[in-house]
C-alpha positions, 0 to 999 in steps of 0.5 A: 689412232694415228691422227691422235698420235700425230696431234700429240707429237705435234703439240708436245714437240713444239720446242723441237718444231720451233728449233727446226724452223729457226734452223731453216731461217738461218739457212735462208729458207724462211722469211726473217721479216715475217717469221712469226706468221709461220707460228700463226701470228697474223701480220695484219688485221682481219678485214671486215666482212666476208673472208675467203681463205685460199691455201696453196703449197708452193709456186705452181699451186699458187699461180694456178689459183690466181685466176680464181682470186681474180674471179672472186674479186670481180664477182664478189665486191664485198669479199676479201681473199686471204692467200697462204703459201709456205715457201719464200719464193711463192710468198714473194710472187703472191705479194707482187701479184696480189693487192687491194682486197686480196693479200698474202700470209705465210701458212702456219706450221701444222701444230695445233696451238699455232693453227688455232691462233691463226684461225682465231684471228682470221675467222674465215667464212670459206676455205679453198684448199689446193691440190694434195698438201693434207695437213691433219691438224689444220684441216681437222680444226677447220672441219671441227669449227664448221667452216665450209672447206673445199678442195680445189684441183685435188691431186692423188698421185700413184705414190700418194694413193699407195701410201694413204692406203697404208693409213686409211683411218688417218686419211678418212679423218682428214678428208672427212673435214672437206665439204666438197673435194674437186679432183683435177681429173676423173681418176683423182676424183675417184681416188678421193672418193675411195680414200674417204671424201664424202662428196667428190667431183671434177670440173677440170684442171685449174692449171689449164686456166692459170695466167702466163708467168710474168716477165718485167718488160724492161728486163725482158727487152734488155735480155732479148737485146743481149740474146740478139737472135741467137738460137736458145733453149731452156732447161727449166726447173731442173733438179740435181743431175739434169744440169750436167745433162744440159751442159754436156748436150750444150757442148756437143750441140754448140759444134753444130748450132752456131751461137747456141745459148743454153739457159739453165733455170734450177728449181731451187736457185740457192743451188746456183754456186753448187751447180756452177762448180759441178759444171766447171770441170766440163769446160763450159763457160757458165755465167751466173745471173745471181752473181751479176754475170751478164748475158752476152755473146760470150755466154755459152750457158747462162745459169738463171739461179734467181727466184721467180724469173722463169717467165723471162726465160721461157720468152727468150727460148725457142725450145723448153725442156721441163726438168724433174723429168729425166730423174724419177721425181714426177716432172714440172708443169709443161703448160707454163712454157706452152702458154708462152709459145715454146716447143715443149720437151719432157722426160719419161718421169711425169707422174705429177702431170700424167694426164696433161703430159699424155694429152699434150703428146696426143695433141702434138703439143709436146714431145717426150724424150727417153734420155740424154741422147734422145733429148740432144737429138730432138733439140738439134732437130728443133733448133735447126728446123724453124718450121717444125719448131713453130708448128710444135710451139703453136700446137702447145699454145693452142692446147694450153689455152683451149680449156682455160675459160671453161674450167674457171666458169664451171668452178665458179658456178659450183662455188656460188652457193658456198660464197652466197652462204659465206657472205650471208653469214658475214652480213648476219655478224655485222 
């Protein structure tokens, strides 16, 4: 019943959905040059032969599947790979990282006529869907067309599990489209099975196998020269309220850590001007990267309000605090700074990365802070004690790399029969 209502509303509500998209376009949240892709209009021809479609919601999910894309291209020379995401930032990153037989398109909004237009053009032989973005029309249409559909790195948070239990018929219909659901953890696997997945397994967490975030060498060299050995920490992927915490901590620590540099990288860069105005009354010097302000000896706080540059600032920092975790929003991926040799800190709200966070704490690869005062205390200890900081950073790096190869190998072994069938179907068509 709910599925039928959803389908009717998204079909009949086409003009309202398009108006909403155009409002987003006016606010810079959609890509003007590729806007039709959001309505299922392809931006390029379909390549000949077998095509695997990988969908990832945003930056974190997209980065986690790059290792899968690389393995597909290396092991299946006759296969092309279509990667879709829904955000401007993720699209830019994927466009830069993909090439040759792998290419990016925006994912169409979940309105049935647009979904059908997308599928009619691309005709994928296999669909690999990541994590927890369950779009009912898209998934049901894929299933109705008999296209093998596999969930990679499926994640069901406590909140999502409680919510889906209120709509059991809808989630059974959605999960019923999947040929196979692979959970990030054993708990995710079990929850997917309880929600209606016909076949649920776990090969490990793909985020363990993601490559390090990139950093242009020339830009990195220039920033390192500007930092010139100053003690530095980064508040990464911050959300509203966390920037003020970072600024207050900077003011207090600067009196005890000479030359301290605080790097703030907001999760949503367009908030940059708003953040700068918010911090101004505190009496801190804020240099905004998006406004062209240089990082020099006079910079106390450097606000990196630009897209796709987090890899630069993890490489500059001695310590990384992961945002979205001092506010009850679920945290950000602590493996990203761990791969790049940072000592890693996060707050108590890490519901999006429960297992990873818990295992990092056990391994000594991260520390949890309770609040602003606790964060300040640990930052002071790490910034003034190089040996403690280096031990923690090395533990973080070791943890982040320990399981990477095994996860991908297990996944590729499991995908092999589906890939064989997809390529055989393509050969039969030709």
